[in-house]
N, C-alpha and C positions, 0 to 999 in steps of 0.2 A: 298371512297363517290362516285364515278364511279360504282363501282359495285353493291352498294345497288339503283342507281337511276336507271343502268337496272335492276335489280328485281323487283324494283317499278313500271316500265315501262311494264314488263312480266306481272306482276301481273295483273294490272289493264287490260292489254288487253287480258288477261285471263279470266279476272272475265267478261267484258263485252260482249267478244265472249262466254261466259258460259249463260251470261244472253241471249244473243241471241238466243243461242243452246235451253236454256229451253223454251221461246217463241215458237221456231220452235217445240219443243217435246210438248209443250201444245196446238199447234194448230193440230199437226200430231195426235194427242190424241181424239182430239175434231172431227176429220176426220174420225175417226175409225182408223187408224192405230196405232200398236204398241211399242213399246219402243225400239225395234230394227228394225222398218220399214224403216228404214231411207235407201239413195242409199247408195251405195259402196264407193261414192266418199266424203260423209260425212262422214261415219266411219273411211275412208284412213285420210281424214284431221285431224279428231279427235286423232287417232294413233298417229301420225306427231306431233301435238301439243303437246301431251301427252309427248311424246319422247324427243320433243324440250325441252318442260319444265323440264324433267328430267334432259337432258343435261344442260341446262342454272343452274337450282337450283344446281346440282352438283358441277359446276366449280365457281358460285358465291356465292352459300348459303349454301350447303355439307360440298365442304371442307375446308373454313375458319371455319364453326363450329364445324367440328369434328380437326382442326388445333386448335383452340382455347380450346377445350373439352380437346385433348392431352395436350396441353400446359398447363392446368388449373390442368390436372390429375400431370405430372410431376412437377408441382410447389408445389401440396399438396404432392406428394412422399418427396421432396426435405424438405419441413419443418416438415414432418414426420419424415424423417431421421435426421433433424439437432434437432427438440425434443427428439429423443430417445439419441442424442450424449450429448446435454446437460443435459438430465436426468444421462446419465453415467459418465458426468462430475462432477455433484452436487453430486451423491452420492461418487464418489472419495475424493469429497472436502470433503464431511462429514466425512468420514471414518478417513482422513488426521487429520481433526480439532477435533476428538473423538481423535485420537492417540496423537494429540500435548494437549488435555486436559487433557488424563490420566497423559502425561510427566510433565505436570507441578503441576498436584497433587501429582505426585510423588517426586519429586522435593521438592515441598511445605513440604510433610511429612520428608522426609530427613532432610531438613532446620530446620523443628520443632525440629526435633532429636536431633538435632546438639544444638541447641541452647538450648534442655532440657539438654542435657549433659553437655553442658558449663557452666548453669546455676547451676547445681550441684555443678560441678565441684568448682566453685567461691564459691557457698553456704559452700561446705566442706574445702575449703581453709581460707575464712572467722570464721569459727567456729573453726578452727586449729589455726588461727591467735588471734581468739578472747580468746581461752582456753590458748594460749602461755603467751598472755598478763595476764590475770588471777593469771596463776601459779607465773610469774614474780612477779607480785604486791601483790600476796601472800608472795611470799617468801621474798621480800622487805618489807612490812608490818610484817613479823615473825621477819626479821634481823632487823629492828627497834625497833620493841616491845623487842628482845631480849637484845639490847644496851641501851634502857629504864630500863629491869629491873636490868642489870648489873651497869647502872648508879646509880639507887634508891639503890640497895643492897649495893653499894660503898659508898651512901650515910649514910646507917643505918649503915656500920661497920663504918666510921668514928663518927659519932654519938656515936657510943656505945664503941668505943677507946677513944672519948675524955670524957666521963662520967667514963670509967672503968681506966684510967691511971692519969684521972683528970688535964690534961692538953691540954691545944690547940695542934693539931699537925700541922706542918707546910706541905707545899706542896711535898717534899721528902716522909715526913712521911708517908705520906695519900696516894700517888701514892704506897708505898713499903708494906704498909699493906692492900691497895687494892688489889694490885696484889696476895698475898699471899691468900686473900680470894678467890678471883674467883678462883687462882689455885685449893684451896683446894675444892669449889664447883663442880667442874669441876672434878675434882677427883673422888669425890663422886658418881659422875652421873647424869650431867648436862642432862637437856630436850634439845636434838636436834633434 
């Protein structure tokens, strides 16, 4: 604040002196003397005042102004450097995120392929199990049909035997005749 007060005081003095000098110059011109028609003392004081003004402005105004400008310049340079570092850091982070994204996509693709292979294997196992159960059911139905056929053939043989022999067969005779008939049918080419 004191430097600013000094500067203001000097400017006021200079302006008032400048106004006084301007009046003197106007009077001198009116009397017929030119711009440089003043005395040596006036010129000397003008030069001394100008040099004093330069010294005071240099110490009070120019140096702080230059210091402020230099500080501003260094602040801007630091901000530019910081912005460049931030940009580079952001580019590195972007590259890292791109790499991570690619890795996630690759992992998801691999997981999807594994899942697809597992599902295909599971489906294949289920198809094989269904085929095996179907084969077993077919064999079981075939065996049951064959048993039913043999039972019906035995019943037919028993009825035919009852009619041919004219008597009712007991359980032992029935079984013996049945076994003989089944044996003959099997020997003659049973459908197996």
